[in-house]
N, C-alpha and C positions, 0 to 999 in steps of 0.2 A: 551526614546520613551518607551512607553506601550501600553498594549492591554487589551482589554475587558475579564475579567472572570468569566463573568455571562452569561452563555450560554442559549438559549431558553428551555423551559421544551420542552424533546423528544414526540415526536407525529410521528404516521404512517398515519396522515393525508394527501392525496396532493387533491390540487385545480385542478379542470379541468375547461376549460375553451372553451366555443363554438365557432365558427367560426366567431360570430357578439362580441365577445369579454364578451359576459354575463357571471359571474363565475356560473358554475355547480353545483349541491350539494355537499359537501363533501365527497369522498368515502373511507372508511377504508378499507386499503390494508395490508395484510400480507405477506412479502414477506422473504425467505432466504437469509440471510448475505452473502457477497461474500465469505468470509471466509469457510463459510460453505459450499457453493457450490463447491469449489474449494476442500474441503476434501471428501465431497462425491463423487467429480467425481476421486480423488486419488484412494476411496476406490474400486469404480466399476474395476477402471485399475486393482490395487491390485490384487481384488480376480480374475477377468480372469486371470492373469499372473499367481498367485497360483492354479487355477485350472489346466494350462497346465502343472505344473511342477511337480502338482501330479501325472501326468501320467507318468512321469519318476519312480517313486516309484512303479505304476502299472508295468511297463517294468520289473523293477528289480525282484519283486516277480515272474512275469511269467517266466521268465528267469531263475530265482533259482529252481521252481520248473521242469521245462524242462528241465533244466542240471545236476541238482544235488537237485533229489527227497530229501524230508525228511526222517530220520529214523525211525519215528513213526507216525501214525495217518496222512497218505497221502491223503487219502479221506476229512477227515476235515479239514487238508489243504489246500486242491482245493477247496471246499466248499468256503471257508473263504476269498482265494484271488479272486474267481469267485464273490463273493459279495460286495468285496471292488470294483475292476472293473467296476462294474454296478454303484454304489454310486459315484466314480470318475467320468466317463461318464455323468451321472446323475447333477455332481455338473459343469462339463462345460458346458451341455446343458443350465442348467439354469442360468449360469453366463453371456453365451454370448447373451440369449434374451435379459438381461438386468433387469432381475427379481429382486427384493431387498427383497425378503421373505426369503434369506438364512441366516441362522445364523449366529453369529460372527465369525472372522475368527479364535480366539484360541477355538471356538466349535470343530471346525471341524479339528483342528491340535489335539486335544485331540483324537480324532476317529481315525487318522492316528498312535497315538502313541498306542490306544489300538488296533490295527490290529495288528502292529508291534511287540509290544510284546507277543501278545495272540498266533502268529504265530511262533514264536521263541520258546515260552516257550511249545506249542503243539506239536513242531515238534520234540524234541528231540536232536536236531541237522541234519545237512545235509550231504550228502554224497559227501562231498568236500576233496577234496586233500588238504592234508596239508600246501603245499604252497601257497593253495588260499584261501582267506576269502573269507564266505559266503557272498553271493550279497545281502542279509536281515540287514546284518550289514552294509551296504553302506547305506542301505535307511533310516537308522538313522539320517546319515548327512544330509539328504534333511530335516531334519526338522525345524533345525535353519535357512535353505533357504527358506522354505516355511513362516515361522513367519515374514524374513527381509521385506516383500512385504505389511505387516498392519503397522500403521503409529505408534505404541506404542512401544518403547525401551523396560518398562518393560515386556510386555508380550514377547516378541523375549527372553529376558534373562531368564524368566521363564519359557519356552517353550525348553531352550536349558538344565535346567536343569533336567526338567521332562523327556528330552530325555535320559539323561543319566539316570537318575532313572529307567524309563522305562529297559533299557540294561538291567542294573545290575538284575534287578527283574525278567527280562525274564530268563536269562542266568541261574542263580542261581535256577530257577524254572524247569528249562530242565535237570538241573545236568548234562551239558556236561563238560569236562574235557579240558577247552581250556587255561586253564593257567591264573593265574593274574597278569602276566606281560604283556600278550598281550590283555587281560581285559582294564587293567589301561593305555596302550598306546593307545587304541580306545578312551576310555574316555576325555582322556588330547586332541587329535587330536577333539573331539567333543567339547568339552569346548571351544579350542582357535577357531574354526570356528563361535561357538554361539558368543562370545565375538566380531567378527569381524562383525557378522551381526547384531549386537546389536548398533555397532556404525554407522553403516549405515544406520537402520533404524531411530536411531537419527539425521544424518544430512538429510535424507527424513522429516522426522519430520519438522525439521525446515524450511526448504526449502518452504513445505508447510504451515506452518503458514506464512512465509515471502512475500510469492505469496498473500495469501488473505489478509494480513493486508493491501498491497499495490492495492490489490482490493476495499478492502472496503474503503482505503481513495478515492480511484477515484471514487465509486460511492459516496461517500461524497460531494467532490468536481462538480461534475456533478448534484447531486442534485440540488445543490446550485446555479451553474452557468445556470439552468433552469430559475431561477427565477432574474437573475442578470439585465436583460434586462430591467425586470418591474421595478425594485430599480434603477437604472439607470435613468430611465426615471422621476420615483419618485422625486428622488434628484433634476437632471434637473429643474422638475417643480417649486419644491420648492426654489431653487436658484432662479431663473426667478420672483417668486410672491414674495418672500420675498425681495428681492433687487429692481432688473430692473423694475418690474413692479410697486411696488410701488412708486417708482420715478416719472414712467411714470404717473401714476394717480395723486400726488403731483401736477405735471406739468402741467395736464390738469386743475385742479381745480385753478391754478394760471391764467390760459388763461382765464377760465371762469370768473374769477374775474376782471380781465382787462376789458374782454371788455365792450364796451358800456363807460368807465369810463375811467379818464383822470390819470392811476394809473401805470406808467413804472418801478415803483420798483416789481411789479408782473409780469412782462413781463419778469424784470432781473432772478427773483425767478426760473421762469419756463425756462427759458437759462441755469441758471446752473444747474439745476436739471435732464434736457433732458441729458446734456453733463455727467453729472455723472453716470447717467442710461445708456449712450453710451458705458462709460467706463468700466462701470461692464460688460455689456453684452460680450465687446468685451476679458475682462479679462475669463468671463467662458465658452466660446467658442474656446480661445486659452489653456484654460487648458483642455476643452473636446478632442480637435481633435489637432493631432501631426502634422498637414499641417505646423502650426509656425515653424518647423523645416527646412521646406524646404526654410524658407524667412530667419531667423536670426540663425541656428544654434542651436548644443544641449546645446552649453556653454554659448551663452544668452538666450537661453528657458528655464535652468535651474536656472538660474540667477530670471528670471521673477516669476518663481513658488515658489523659496526661499522667492523671497520678499511678494508675495502675502500670501503666509502661515505665516509668520513672521507678517504680519497686522493682519490677521484672529486669531493668534494663542496668540498674545501677549508676544511674544518674540524677542529677537535680533538675528539676523544671520549673520554668516559670510562665505563667496563663495570664494573658493581656488580653480584656475584651468586654465589651458589655453585654448586658443580656440581649439576644437578638429574637425578634418574634418569629414566628412561624412562616415558613414561606414553600412554595411547590417543591423546591429543589431541596429542604430541609436533609433528607436521607441519603444525597448526594455527599452532602458537606457533610453527614457525618462521618460516612463512608470514607472518603479523603483523610479526613483526619485518625480514623482509625488504621487505614492502610501504611499513611505515612508515618506514624507513630511506631507503627509495627517493623518499620525496615528499619528505624532508627535502634528501635532494640535487638533486630537480630545480625545487622550488618554494620551499624555506622561506629561503636567502640565511644560513643560520645560520653564526657562527663558533665554538659550542659545543654540544655534543649530549651528551647523558647518556641511558644506557642502564642498566636496573635491573629486576631481578626478584627476585621471592622468592616460596616458598610457605609461606602461612599459611590456616590456618580451611579447607582442602580444595580451596582455587583457588591458581591460578597466575597472579600477578600481573603482566604484563612493560611496564614505563613508559618512553616514550620522549618526552624531553623536551628542546626546542630553546630557542633565543633568536632566533630568524629573525622574518620579518615578522608572521608570527601568521594567525590561524586566520578565515577569512571567515564571516560569518554563513550558516548552512545549506549547508556545503560538501559534504555527500553529497549532498543534492539536486541541488548546481547541477554537481559533478564528473559524474555520472550526465546530467543532461542535455548536457553539453558533450562527452558520450562516454569518460568517464573512469570505468570501471566498477572500477578496482582496493580501494579501500577500500569501494565499496558491497557488493560481492562478498565482500571478506574479512568487513565486518559481518554479511552473512546467514550465512556459514559459521560465525562464531564463536555467531550467536545461536542457530543450527541444533543446536549443540554444547552448547547450555545456557550461553552465557558472554554478555560484553557487551564493546562498545566503545565506550569516552568518549573525544569529543574535548573538552579543555577551552583556553580562553587562558590563557597564563602571564605574569603579569606582572612587570617591565612591559612586556615582550614576547617573542612567542614562543606556542608549543603544547605542552602535555601530553598524549599518547595514551596511553589505561591500557587493557592488556587484562587480561580475566578468563577463565580456564578453568577447570572442573573439574579437580580433577589426581586420580586415584587410582594411588597409588604410596606407597612408603615414605617415610619423612621428611617429614613433611607438617606437621609443628609449626613448623618456622623457616624463614629464606630469607635475607635478604641482611644484609652486613655492613655 
């Protein structure tokens, strides 16, 4: 089994159709990708949470000045804290109004560091009892926490280092005699907290990217599915025109030729041609509509699919499997067999195909193996980008039903496709022979 690796040229053009079915002019649309949309939404939530946590720093600074005033430049310290409080309140207002004109979060964090470092340096120490650590020191621990709300682990790590350096410079500039042992212990605790916040930021970044990738794939599937009905109609029209309709027209010509003449062989040709047209139309309808499952069951239906695929693809087919009773997901199993065999016909260039199924451990396992060209890497993603959603949409249906689709290379050449679906029905103990 192989799949086309030639994606169609990317385009942002979308076709619109009027209610009468006529094609409207093409419109160029530029839409943000789902990954970008998720990232933007996460940035807004992170910014809002960051502004609220920043209010804790404000509370610590106000409590510091109220309970344990600075030893020097008290008025300057109060003015600095007042300005910082107004700035933090303005950020909360802007963030919760949904404004996108705010600076990047790392620039805001630099402002926090400058304010804390300046306050510690200008105050010259605080009238704090020896057994109590200044609340300004605790405020430095909130900088890595603030940084953890943004999506870049690198920024969180750098802001942790910057917090430590700012604290060291501020303590040295203040000339306070706090002891290097106490300062080193605080720095070690700050770096440990920053390391934890960096790991959390990396986890958050990975989750955002995963969600964005899933949404991107879902959008591609949805975009392709919007035109799937039109492609199915076109395929049906081509099948009827190229096969059954040509037989009918040939039969009509034979009837016209035989009219008014004594040529029974023309009527015999017409009869044979009409029978062949009827057979082809039954085959097309049987493959398109799973109503055949209600009459002959999954096993016989898959056998017919395999025989039809072998005739069209020019390969031999071996079908192995016992009769399977009806179960709730039988239509998905039939659709899987049809899609996998169709891919073999179109792309694999195989000479032999094996179709096998069994019911075991509560699952129906359907296997389609071929000795064709093989499976390219990332076949599902490439097929979606190339406008082919058959396998991708099948995978979504199977996974939604609680099953899975596996595509694996078959050595020395070829592909093995395995479909597993939950089976709820009698006779779940065994399967193929």
